[in-house]
C-alpha positions as CSV (number, residue, x, y, z in Angstrom):
1,M,32.5,-4.0,43.9
2,A,30.1,-6.8,43.2
3,A,31.6,-10.3,42.7
4,I,30.5,-13.1,40.6
5,P,28.4,-15.6,42.6
6,T,30.1,-18.6,43.9
7,S,29.2,-21.7,41.9
8,T,28.0,-25.1,43.4
9,R,30.1,-27.3,41.0
10,F,28.7,-30.8,40.0
11,F,29.2,-33.6,37.6
12,Q,26.7,-33.6,34.9
13,P,26.0,-37.5,34.6
14,G,23.2,-38.5,36.9
15,V,22.1,-34.9,37.1
16,I,21.5,-33.7,33.6
17,K,18.0,-34.1,32.0
18,I,17.6,-33.9,28.1
19,L,14.1,-33.7,26.9
20,F,12.5,-33.7,23.6
21,L,9.3,-31.4,23.5
22,P,7.2,-31.7,20.5
23,T,5.6,-28.4,21.0
24,I,5.8,-25.2,23.1
25,A,3.0,-22.7,22.5
26,A,4.6,-19.7,24.0
27,T,6.6,-17.5,21.8
28,T,8.9,-16.9,24.7
29,L,9.9,-20.5,24.5
30,V,9.0,-21.0,28.2
31,P,7.5,-24.5,28.2
32,T,4.5,-25.0,30.5
33,A,4.3,-27.9,33.0
34,P,1.9,-29.9,30.9
35,E,4.2,-29.3,27.9
36,L,7.0,-30.7,29.8
37,A,5.0,-33.8,30.9
38,A,4.1,-34.4,27.3
39,G,7.8,-34.5,26.3
40,T,10.0,-37.5,26.1
41,D,12.9,-37.9,28.7
42,L,15.8,-38.8,26.6
43,T,18.5,-39.0,29.3
44,P,18.4,-42.7,30.1
45,E,19.4,-43.7,26.4
46,V,21.9,-40.8,25.7
47,D,25.5,-42.2,25.3
48,D,26.9,-38.6,24.0
49,I,26.0,-35.2,23.0
50,A,27.8,-32.7,20.7
51,G,27.3,-29.2,19.8
52,W,24.5,-27.5,21.6
53,S,26.1,-24.1,21.5
54,Y,26.4,-21.0,19.4
55,S,29.0,-18.2,18.7
56,T,29.1,-14.7,17.5
57,S,31.4,-13.4,14.6
58,F,32.7,-9.9,15.0
59,I,33.0,-7.2,12.2
60,E,36.0,-4.9,12.4
61,T,35.2,-1.3,11.8
62,K,37.7,1.6,11.3
63,D,38.0,5.1,10.5
64,A,40.7,7.6,9.3
65,A,40.5,9.5,12.6
66,S,42.0,6.5,15.0
67,R,44.3,3.6,14.9
68,I,41.9,1.6,16.9
69,S,39.3,-0.6,14.9
70,P,36.6,-1.2,17.2
71,K,34.5,-4.5,16.6
72,L,30.7,-4.8,16.3
73,A,28.9,-8.2,17.0
74,G,28.0,-9.7,13.8
75,R,26.2,-12.9,12.7
76,V,25.5,-15.7,15.2
77,S,26.5,-19.3,14.2
78,L,24.5,-22.1,15.4
79,E,26.7,-25.3,16.0
80,D,25.9,-28.5,14.3
81,S,24.4,-30.5,17.1
82,S,23.8,-34.2,17.7
83,I,22.7,-36.7,20.3
84,T,24.1,-40.3,20.2
85,F,21.8,-42.8,21.8
86,N,22.3,-46.5,22.8
87,G,20.7,-48.7,20.0
88,S,18.5,-51.7,20.7
89,L,18.6,-55.2,19.1
90,N,14.6,-55.1,18.5
91,G,14.9,-51.4,17.1
92,T,12.9,-50.0,19.9
93,D,15.2,-47.0,20.6
94,A,15.8,-43.3,19.4
95,R,14.4,-44.3,15.8
96,T,11.0,-44.6,17.3
97,V,11.1,-41.2,18.7
98,F,12.9,-39.0,15.8
99,T,12.1,-38.8,12.0
100,T,13.9,-36.8,9.2
101,D,12.4,-33.4,9.1
102,Q,10.6,-33.5,12.5
103,A,10.5,-30.2,14.4
104,G,10.4,-29.7,18.0
105,Y,12.5,-28.5,20.9
106,I,15.5,-29.9,22.9
107,A,15.5,-29.0,26.6
108,M,18.9,-29.2,28.0
109,C,18.3,-29.3,31.8
110,D,21.9,-29.2,32.9
111,A,21.0,-29.2,36.7
112,G,17.9,-31.5,36.4
113,N,14.4,-30.7,35.4
114,A,13.0,-29.8,38.8
115,T,10.7,-26.6,39.1
116,G,13.0,-23.6,39.4
117,K,16.0,-25.0,37.7
118,K,17.4,-23.4,34.6
119,A,17.3,-25.1,31.3
120,E,18.2,-24.1,27.7
121,I,15.5,-24.7,25.0
122,F,16.9,-25.2,21.5
123,P,14.3,-25.1,18.6
124,I,15.2,-28.0,16.3
125,T,14.7,-29.7,13.1
126,V,15.8,-33.4,12.9
127,G,18.3,-33.6,9.8
128,S,19.0,-37.4,10.1
129,V,18.7,-40.4,12.1
130,V,21.8,-42.5,11.6
131,A,22.7,-46.1,12.7
132,V,26.4,-46.0,14.0
133,R,28.0,-49.4,13.4
134,S,31.2,-50.6,15.1
135,L,33.0,-54.0,15.0
136,D,35.7,-52.8,17.4
137,G,34.0,-53.4,20.6
138,D,31.7,-50.7,21.1
139,S,27.9,-51.3,21.2
140,F,25.4,-50.4,18.6
141,K,24.5,-46.6,18.5
142,V,22.0,-44.5,16.8
143,R,22.9,-40.8,16.2
144,V,20.4,-38.0,15.7
145,D,21.6,-34.9,13.9
146,F,19.7,-31.7,14.7
147,G,19.5,-28.4,13.0
148,V,19.2,-25.7,15.7
149,T,16.9,-23.3,14.0
150,N,17.3,-20.3,16.4
151,I,19.3,-19.1,19.5
152,P,18.5,-21.2,22.4
153,K,16.4,-19.6,25.2
154,T,17.5,-20.0,28.9
155,V,14.5,-20.4,30.9
156,T,13.4,-21.3,34.6
157,L,11.5,-24.3,34.7
158,P,7.8,-24.2,35.9
């Protein structure tokens, strides 16, 4: 019997890389090394992430010959996704990278972005760029809301 591989567990802060890629030419969503180099490393200014997942709903089927109601995979729902960034007093922050309706790709490189590492590539459209204000002791933030436009692709980085 085969066993699931033993994982090497890790704590993501300090390891994860989050990149914005303006373009990926390949329809396979596998970025080239020049496309990765042309991207923007968002990681140093990321305060929080939310979403970046998807789920499948299931459709119950039935027939008169059985008491069992098998289920079929149905529609795939893409979660609302966002990244919250540290904001800057001079305005030079995520607001200089993202604009509403901008299209591109977010690469979630959970174990870093070195050659041979795995990443999930999310095709996205920017829905909004929002200032997050607080007078309760938290620093100024900028939240970017993303519409994920298709199922992300898991790739091996070049």
